[in-house]
C-alpha positions in Angstrom: 117.4 -154.7 -81.6 113.7 -153.6 -82.3 112.3 -155.4 -79.4 114.1 -153.3 -76.7 113.0 -149.9 -78.0 109.4 -151.2 -78.2 109.5 -152.4 -74.7 111.0 -149.1 -73.6 108.2 -147.2 -75.4 105.6 -149.4 -73.6 107.2 -148.7 -70.3 107.3 -145.0 -70.9 103.6 -145.0 -72.0 102.5 -146.9 -68.9 104.5 -144.5 -66.7 103.0 -141.5 -68.5 99.5 -142.8 -68.1 100.1 -143.5 -64.5 101.4 -140.0 -63.9 98.5 -138.5 -65.7 96.1 -140.5 -63.6 97.6 -139.5 -60.4 97.8 -135.9 -61.1 94.5 -135.3 -62.7 92.4 -138.1 -61.2 89.7 -140.1 -62.8 86.5 -138.1 -63.7 84.6 -141.3 -64.5 85.1 -142.7 -61.1 84.1 -139.5 -59.5 80.9 -139.4 -61.6 80.1 -143.0 -60.7 80.6 -142.2 -57.0 78.3 -139.3 -57.1 75.6 -141.4 -58.8 76.0 -144.1 -56.2 75.6 -141.5 -53.4 72.5 -139.9 -54.8 70.9 -143.3 -55.7 70.5 -144.3 -52.2 73.5 -146.5 -51.3 74.6 -147.2 -47.8 75.4 -144.3 -45.5 79.0 -145.6 -44.9 79.8 -145.7 -48.6 78.4 -142.3 -49.2 80.5 -140.9 -46.3 83.5 -142.5 -47.6 82.9 -140.9 -51.0 82.5 -137.5 -49.4 85.7 -138.0 -47.4 87.6 -138.8 -50.6 86.2 -135.7 -52.3 87.1 -133.5 -49.4 90.7 -135.0 -49.2 91.1 -134.5 -53.0 89.9 -130.9 -52.9 92.3 -130.2 -49.9 95.2 -131.6 -51.9 94.3 -129.5 -54.9 94.0 -126.5 -52.7 97.4 -127.1 -51.2 98.9 -127.4 -54.7 97.1 -124.3 -55.8 98.5 -122.4 -52.8 102.1 -123.5 -53.6 101.7 -122.3 -57.2 100.4 -118.9 -56.0 103.1 -118.6 -53.5 105.7 -119.2 -56.3 104.2 -116.5 -58.4 101.9 -118.4 -60.8 98.5 -116.9 -60.5 96.9 -118.3 -63.6 93.9 -120.7 -63.4 95.6 -123.2 -65.5 98.9 -123.3 -63.6 98.2 -126.7 -62.0 97.4 -128.1 -65.5 100.7 -126.7 -66.9 102.6 -128.1 -63.9 101.1 -131.6 -64.7 102.0 -131.2 -68.4 105.5 -130.3 -67.4 105.9 -133.4 -65.2 104.6 -135.7 -68.0 106.9 -134.1 -70.6 109.8 -134.4 -68.2 109.1 -138.0 -68.0 108.5 -138.8 -71.7 111.3 -136.7 -73.4 114.2 -138.5 -71.7 112.8 -141.9 -72.9 112.3 -140.5 -76.5 115.9 -139.2 -76.5 117.1 -142.5 -75.1 115.4 -144.4 -78.0 116.9 -142.0 -80.5 120.4 -142.4 -79.1 120.1 -146.1 -79.1 118.8 -146.2 -82.6 121.5 -144.0 -84.2 124.4 -145.0 -82.1 125.9 -148.2 -80.6 125.2 -147.3 -77.0 123.2 -150.2 -75.4 119.6 -149.6 -74.4 120.3 -150.5 -70.8 122.6 -147.5 -70.4 120.4 -145.0 -72.2 117.3 -146.4 -70.4 119.0 -146.0 -67.0 120.0 -142.4 -67.8 116.4 -141.8 -69.1 114.9 -143.2 -66.0 117.1 -141.2 -63.7 116.3 -138.0 -65.6 112.6 -138.8 -65.7 112.5 -139.2 -61.9 114.3 -135.9 -61.4 111.9 -134.3 -63.9 109.1 -135.4 -61.7 110.4 -134.2 -58.5 112.4 -131.2 -59.9 109.4 -128.7 -60.3 108.7 -129.0 -56.5 112.2 -127.7 -55.8 111.7 -125.0 -58.4 108.6 -123.9 -56.7 110.2 -123.7 -53.3 113.1 -121.7 -54.7 110.8 -119.2 -56.4 108.8 -118.9 -53.2 112.0 -118.1 -51.2 113.1 -115.5 -53.8 109.6 -113.8 -53.6 109.7 -113.7 -49.9 113.1 -112.0 -49.8 111.9 -109.4 -52.1 108.9 -108.6 -50.0 110.9 -108.6 -46.8 113.3 -106.0 -48.3 110.4 -103.8 -49.4 108.2 -103.8 -46.4 110.2 -101.2 -44.4 110.0 -98.7 -47.3 106.3 -99.4 -47.7 105.6 -98.8 -44.0 107.5 -95.5 -44.1 105.4 -94.2 -47.0 102.2 -95.6 -45.6 102.8 -93.9 -42.3 103.5 -90.5 -43.9 100.2 -90.9 -46.0 98.1 -91.8 -43.0 99.6 -89.0 -40.8 98.7 -86.6 -43.7 95.0 -87.6 -43.4 94.8 -89.9 -46.4 92.6 -93.0 -46.1 94.0 -96.3 -45.9 93.0 -97.6 -49.4 94.3 -94.3 -50.9 97.5 -94.7 -49.0 98.0 -98.3 -50.3 97.4 -97.1 -53.9 99.9 -94.3 -53.4 102.5 -96.6 -51.9 102.0 -98.9 -55.0 102.7 -95.8 -57.3 105.8 -94.7 -55.4 107.4 -98.1 -55.2 106.6 -99.3 -58.7 110.2 -98.7 -59.8 112.1 -99.7 -56.7 110.0 -102.8 -55.6 107.7 -103.9 -58.5 106.8 -107.1 -56.9 105.3 -105.3 -53.8 103.7 -102.7 -56.1 101.9 -105.3 -58.0 100.6 -107.0 -54.8 99.4 -103.7 -53.4 97.6 -102.9 -56.7 95.7 -106.3 -56.2 94.8 -105.2 -52.7 93.6 -101.9 -54.0 91.4 -103.7 -56.6 90.0 -106.0 -53.9 89.1 -103.1 -51.7 87.4 -101.3 -54.5 85.2 -104.4 -55.1 84.0 -104.1 -51.5 86.4 -106.3 -49.6 87.9 -105.1 -46.3 91.5 -103.8 -46.3 92.4 -106.2 -43.5 91.0 -109.2 -45.4 92.7 -108.2 -48.5 96.0 -107.8 -46.7 95.5 -111.3 -45.2 95.1 -112.7 -48.7 98.2 -110.8 -49.6 100.1 -112.6 -46.7 98.8 -116.0 -47.8 100.0 -115.4 -51.3 103.5 -115.1 -49.9 103.2 -117.1 -46.7 105.0 -114.4 -44.7 104.4 -114.0 -40.9 105.3 -110.3 -41.1 102.4 -109.6 -43.6 100.0 -111.6 -41.5 101.0 -109.5 -38.4 100.5 -106.4 -40.4 97.0 -107.5 -41.6 96.2 -108.4 -37.9 97.1 -104.7 -36.9 94.9 -103.3 -39.6 92.0 -105.5 -38.8 92.2 -104.6 -35.1 92.5 -101.0 -35.8 89.4 -101.1 -38.1 87.5 -103.2 -35.5 88.3 -101.1 -32.4 88.6 -97.7 -34.0 92.1 -97.0 -32.9 94.6 -94.8 -34.6 96.0 -96.8 -37.5 99.0 -94.6 -38.0 100.2 -95.1 -34.5 99.6 -98.8 -34.7 101.6 -99.0 -37.9 104.4 -96.9 -36.4 104.7 -99.3 -33.5 104.6 -102.2 -35.9 107.3 -100.7 -38.2 109.5 -100.1 -35.0 109.1 -103.8 -34.1 109.8 -104.8 -37.7 113.1 -102.8 -37.7 114.1 -104.4 -34.4 113.5 -107.8 -35.8 115.6 -107.0 -38.8 118.4 -105.8 -36.6 118.2 -109.0 -34.6 118.3 -111.0 -37.9 121.3 -109.0 -39.1 123.1 -109.6 -35.8 122.4 -113.4 -36.1 123.8 -113.5 -39.7 126.8 -111.6 -38.5 127.5 -114.1 -35.9 127.1 -116.9 -38.2 129.4 -115.3 -40.7 132.4 -115.8 -38.2 131.7 -119.6 -38.2 131.3 -119.7 -42.0 134.6 -117.8 -42.6 136.5 -120.2 -40.3 136.0 -123.2 -42.7 137.7 -121.6 -45.7 140.3 -120.1 -43.6 141.4 -123.5 -42.1 141.1 -125.3 -45.6 142.6 -122.7 -47.9 144.7 -120.1 -46.0 146.5 -122.3 -43.3 147.9 -124.9 -45.7 149.4 -122.1 -47.8 150.8 -120.6 -44.6 152.5 -123.8 -43.6 153.9 -124.3 -47.0 155.4 -120.7 -47.0 156.8 -121.0 -43.4 157.9 -124.6 -43.3 158.8 -125.1 -47.0 162.4 -123.6 -46.8 163.2 -125.5 -43.7 162.1 -128.8 -45.3 164.2 -128.0 -48.3 167.3 -127.4 -46.3 166.8 -130.5 -44.3 166.5 -132.6 -47.5 169.7 -131.0 -49.0 171.6 -131.7 -45.7 170.5 -135.3 -45.8 171.5 -135.5 -49.5 175.0 -134.1 -48.8 175.6 -136.7 -46.0 
């Protein structure tokens, strides 16, 4: 009885160490590779080491981008994600050991449940990040028309673009706090000397929205060619409203097909029972009397 829990602990430890190694990498190997590259090894091995580092950095950048798009802006977000995955793998095995020790449930059953839960804990955070990203995108899509209206009014009144963005952030702090926070970040970046178009492009990358990328392109082109930004944003706002109208029409057309399924499954059977039920009862009674 004691051997099986020990074996399960050993398996859980090996899986945890493997997960930590895959998520964080081996620092010693990276150090040795850098020493080999600097000590005059062959050109092929040095290029291979550089390629591995570039691929690793690209992978870390993609993970960092996913976390930012989900709303986790902290520098240690990737570390906490790794810790969450490791704990999601270890805790089910610990619970399985406890259940097996204090009850009569066999270790095979609890181990299988723990393994399934651990695998779900490894892949589950990715689905959570995608869900958070979609929710943030929906919030920003709903807030963009209001922001464009206020921004156009401020620009037509002669206010500069950075001041207009700051004003929009103040006005929408209650109705759309997510957008207000992002515009406050844009305002801080512009105060530090970055261009408004570049700041808006970073804003679009943080949400992975094509609408924001188009808006940043409009601002960059207006700044580069000296055209009227108020007129450009007015045209962009009109195109955005037209796209929203097309999206609403698409959803309305899809609603007809979606309503058809519950209608056929739920309403039609009840209608058949109400209309055909009395006739079936009369037929049964007639056959019984004969």
